[in-house]
C-alpha positions in Angstrom: -51.7 -15.7 69.3 -51.7 -19.1 67.7 -54.2 -21.7 69.0 -53.1 -25.0 70.4 -54.5 -28.5 70.6 -55.6 -27.7 74.2 -58.0 -25.0 72.8 -61.6 -25.7 73.7 -62.9 -25.3 70.2 -60.2 -25.4 67.5 -60.9 -22.9 64.8 -58.5 -24.4 62.3 -60.3 -25.8 59.3 -61.3 -29.5 59.7 -59.3 -31.9 57.6 -60.1 -35.4 58.8 -57.6 -38.2 58.1 -57.4 -41.9 59.0 -54.6 -44.2 59.9 -54.1 -47.7 61.4 -51.8 -48.2 64.4 -51.0 -51.2 66.6 -50.9 -50.7 70.4 -50.5 -53.5 72.9 -51.1 -56.0 70.2 -54.4 -54.5 69.0 -54.7 -52.8 65.6 -56.8 -49.7 65.8 -58.2 -47.5 63.0 -58.0 -43.8 64.2 -59.7 -40.8 62.7 -57.8 -37.6 63.5 -58.1 -34.0 62.4 -56.4 -30.6 62.3 -56.4 -28.9 65.7 -55.7 -32.1 67.7 -52.4 -33.4 69.1 -50.2 -35.6 66.9 -52.8 -36.0 64.1 -50.6 -38.0 61.7 -49.5 -40.9 64.0 -49.6 -41.9 67.7 -46.8 -39.8 69.1 -43.7 -41.5 70.5 -44.2 -40.4 74.1 -47.7 -41.8 74.3 -46.5 -45.1 72.8 -43.8 -45.4 75.4 -46.3 -44.6 78.2 -48.8 -47.2 76.8 -46.2 -49.9 76.7 -44.9 -49.2 80.2 -48.2 -48.9 82.0 -49.2 -51.6 84.5 -52.5 -51.8 86.3 -52.3 -51.0 90.0 -53.4 -53.7 92.4 -56.5 -51.7 93.5 -60.1 -51.5 92.3 -61.2 -48.5 90.3 -61.5 -46.9 86.9 -58.6 -45.8 84.6 -58.7 -42.1 83.8 -57.0 -40.7 80.7 -56.5 -37.0 81.1 -56.0 -35.0 77.9 -57.2 -38.0 75.8 -57.0 -36.3 72.4 -58.4 -38.6 69.7 -58.0 -41.5 72.1 -54.9 -43.7 71.6 -54.1 -44.0 75.3 -57.6 -44.5 76.7 -58.8 -46.7 73.9 -55.7 -49.0 74.1 -56.3 -49.3 77.9 -60.0 -50.1 77.4 -59.2 -52.7 74.8 -56.5 -54.3 76.9 -58.4 -54.2 80.2 -62.1 -54.8 79.2 -63.1 -55.5 82.8 -62.2 -51.9 83.7 -64.1 -48.7 83.0 -62.0 -46.1 81.3 -62.8 -42.4 81.6 -61.4 -40.1 79.0 -61.4 -36.4 79.3 -60.1 -33.4 77.3 -60.8 -29.7 77.0 -60.7 -29.9 73.1 -64.3 -30.6 71.8 -63.0 -31.8 68.4 -60.7 -34.3 70.1 -63.5 -35.6 72.2 -65.8 -36.1 69.2 -62.9 -38.0 67.5 -62.4 -40.2 70.6 -66.1 -41.1 70.6 -65.9 -42.0 66.9 -62.8 -44.0 67.4 -64.3 -45.9 70.3 -67.3 -46.8 68.1 -65.1 -47.6 65.1 -62.9 -50.0 67.1 -65.8 -51.7 69.0 -64.9 -50.3 72.4 -67.8 -49.8 74.9 -66.1 -49.7 78.3 -65.3 -46.0 78.0 -66.9 -42.8 79.1 -65.7 -39.8 77.1 -66.6 -36.3 78.3 -65.3 -32.7 78.5 -63.2 -31.5 81.4 -60.8 -28.7 81.8 -58.0 -30.6 83.5 -59.7 -32.8 86.1 -62.4 -30.2 87.1 -65.3 -32.1 85.7 -64.2 -35.7 86.6 -66.9 -37.5 88.6 -66.2 -38.0 92.2 -68.6 -40.9 92.6 -66.5 -43.6 91.0 -63.1 -44.8 92.4 -60.1 -44.0 90.3 -57.3 -46.6 90.4 -55.0 -45.1 87.8 -54.6 -41.7 86.1 -52.6 -41.8 82.9 -51.6 -38.7 81.0 -49.4 -37.3 78.4 -49.8 -33.7 79.7 -50.0 -30.6 77.6 -46.6 -29.2 78.4 -47.1 -26.1 76.2 -50.1 -25.1 78.4 -47.5 -24.2 81.1 -46.1 -25.7 84.3 -48.9 -24.3 86.5 -51.5 -26.1 84.4 -49.6 -29.4 84.3 -49.0 -29.3 88.1 -52.7 -28.7 88.6 -53.2 -32.0 86.7 -50.9 -33.7 89.2 -52.6 -32.2 92.2 -56.0 -33.1 90.9 -54.9 -36.7 90.2 -53.6 -37.1 93.7 -57.0 -35.9 95.1 -59.0 -38.3 92.9 -57.0 -41.5 93.3 -58.0 -44.1 95.8 -55.4 -45.3 98.3 -52.9 -47.4 96.4 -53.8 -45.7 93.2 -51.2 -44.5 90.7 -50.5 -41.6 88.5 -48.6 -42.4 85.3 -47.0 -39.6 83.3 -44.8 -39.3 80.2 -42.7 -36.2 79.9 -39.5 -35.3 78.1 -36.4 -34.6 80.3 -35.9 -31.3 78.4 -39.5 -30.3 79.1 -39.3 -30.7 82.8 -39.2 -34.3 83.8 -36.9 -33.7 86.8 -39.1 -30.9 88.1 -42.1 -33.2 87.7 -40.4 -35.9 89.8 -39.6 -33.3 92.5 -43.1 -32.0 92.6 -44.7 -35.5 92.7 -42.3 -36.5 95.5 -43.9 -33.8 97.6 -47.4 -35.1 96.9 -47.2 -38.9 96.7 -45.8 -41.6 99.0 -43.5 -43.1 96.3 -42.3 -41.9 92.9 -40.4 -44.0 90.4 -39.0 -43.3 87.0 -40.0 -46.7 85.4 -38.5 -46.0 81.9 -36.3 -43.6 80.0 -36.4 -43.8 76.2 -35.0 -41.2 73.7 -35.4 -38.4 76.3 -38.8 -39.4 77.5 -39.4 -40.3 81.1 -42.2 -42.5 82.3 -43.0 -41.6 85.9 -45.2 -43.6 88.3 -46.4 -42.0 91.5 -48.3 -44.1 94.1 -50.8 -42.7 96.6 -50.8 -44.4 100.0 
């Protein structure tokens, strides 16, 4: 069975590489590696999600679930320096890269730590927004657990932001979220990718 970027400890040989990428007007230098998601550039879905995201009007942290080497969470932290950004992933190599990339880009308002889904996310800090490019290949049950966990963590008025391709289950994600959240909106559709925002009342 081939291993995936959502493996806890990738066994594929490490081959670090670096590239620069501009997100929300900030130019980042990213270190990536074999065994992490989209190692050669920031993937298109994440870029559409980053560009579409808007802060909810409630107080709390931003939580990046499945942070990989950090493009979503670090771009949020750079753009919203007054907010704490929590970044979690099951992939240890990805987490180490996120920590390196935070330091390399001078970003301090982040907390980067391991979590299988949202199981290890601290309950003692309010979460205003959960933002995720979920690991579709991990299976629908895993992804739907992400959504359920996000709902439970968010403060009233908090929002879940998701990017998912139509062909990989965007309509079923919308249907599932409509059963959980007070309001669900598809805020953008671009080249088959849907950006979905779900608000908790």
